Every structure is written in C-alpha cells, then in structure tokens.
C-alpha positions in Angstrom: 46.1 301.3 74.3 47.4 304.6 75.2 44.6 306.4 73.5 42.0 304.2 75.3 43.8 304.4 78.7 43.7 308.3 78.5 40.0 308.5 77.7 39.0 305.8 80.1 40.9 307.3 83.0 39.9 310.9 82.2 36.3 310.2 81.5 35.4 309.6 85.2 36.7 311.1 88.2 36.6 307.5 89.8 38.1 305.5 87.1 41.3 303.8 88.0 43.5 301.2 86.4 43.6 298.1 88.6 46.0 295.9 86.5 47.6 295.5 83.2 49.5 293.0 81.2 51.4 293.3 78.0 53.0 290.7 75.6 54.5 290.6 72.2 54.8 287.3 70.3 56.4 287.8 67.0 54.5 290.5 65.1 51.6 290.2 67.5 51.1 292.7 70.4 48.6 292.1 73.2 47.6 294.5 75.7 45.1 293.8 78.6 43.9 296.3 81.0 41.3 296.2 84.1 39.7 299.4 85.1 37.2 300.1 87.8 35.1 303.0 88.8 32.4 304.1 90.9 28.9 303.8 89.5 26.7 306.6 91.4 23.6 305.1 89.9 24.2 301.7 91.2 25.8 302.7 94.4 28.9 300.5 93.7 31.9 299.8 91.6 32.0 298.4 88.0 34.8 297.0 86.0 36.0 297.3 82.4 38.4 294.8 81.0 39.9 296.0 77.7 42.2 293.7 75.3 43.9 295.2 72.3 45.5 292.8 69.8 47.7 294.4 67.2 49.1 292.8 64.2 50.7 294.8 61.6 47.9 297.3 60.4 45.1 295.3 62.1 44.0 296.1 65.4 41.2 294.2 67.3 39.5 295.7 70.5 37.6 293.7 73.0 35.7 295.5 76.1 33.8 293.5 78.7 32.3 295.3 81.8 31.3 293.6 85.2 29.5 294.4 88.3 27.1 297.2 88.7 24.1 295.2 90.2 23.1 294.3 93.6 20.7 291.6 92.7 21.3 288.0 93.9 20.2 286.0 90.9 19.8 288.3 87.9 21.0 291.8 86.8 18.5 294.6 87.5 20.8 297.8 87.1 23.2 297.8 84.6 23.3 301.4 83.8 26.8 301.7 85.3 28.4 298.9 83.2 26.7 300.3 80.1 27.9 303.9 80.5 31.6 302.5 81.3 31.3 300.4 78.0 30.0 303.5 76.2 33.0 305.4 77.2 35.2 302.8 75.7 33.3 302.6 72.4 33.2 306.3 72.0 37.1 306.3 72.4 37.5 303.5 69.8 35.2 305.3 67.5 37.2 308.6 67.9 40.3 306.8 67.2 39.0 305.3 64.2 37.8 308.7 63.0 41.1 310.4 63.5 43.6 307.8 62.1 41.7 306.8 58.8 
C-alpha cells in the first residue's frame, strides 16, 4: 500500500488521499484508500478507490475510479478516470517487476 500511495500522490499535483481504512483479521491484511484529483480534461474531480488484500505471499489489488463526467444520463468524458486508473496500474506493474 505504501508503494501505491507514493506513486498515486506523487503522480498528480492535485491528488490527495480522502480517507483510509486498515484491518487485520488473522493473517489477512486489508487496506482501503480513497484518492481524489482534479481532471483538467473534464474540468472536475475524479476519485480512485484502492483496496489491497494481503495473505501470506499473496496480494490482491482492486482499483475503481469514479466521477469525471458531466453528463446526466451516461458518461461522455472518462479520460480523467482512465488516466487515474492507469497511474495505479503502472504502479502495480512497477511493484511486480521490482519484487519478482
């Protein structure tokens, strides 16, 4: 989670952590983070929710973006969401490459 947090918050000047939660149940660790940033392309803010579950040598990462569209009934501009998600994907791939 520390790796992701560093990459996400340093990957955009407007990225900030909005809330976080951590729990350990037995050998399972769960970390949830909600980030937000301004999307220049969309002219609004987008959020990124990251959940990391660790059990022994296994790590599961879930990343979900939201926001980024001004349309009422369907999403028109998802560029801000997609680029925020790509930042997270790049971070995970970098972690995997470095820790193999």
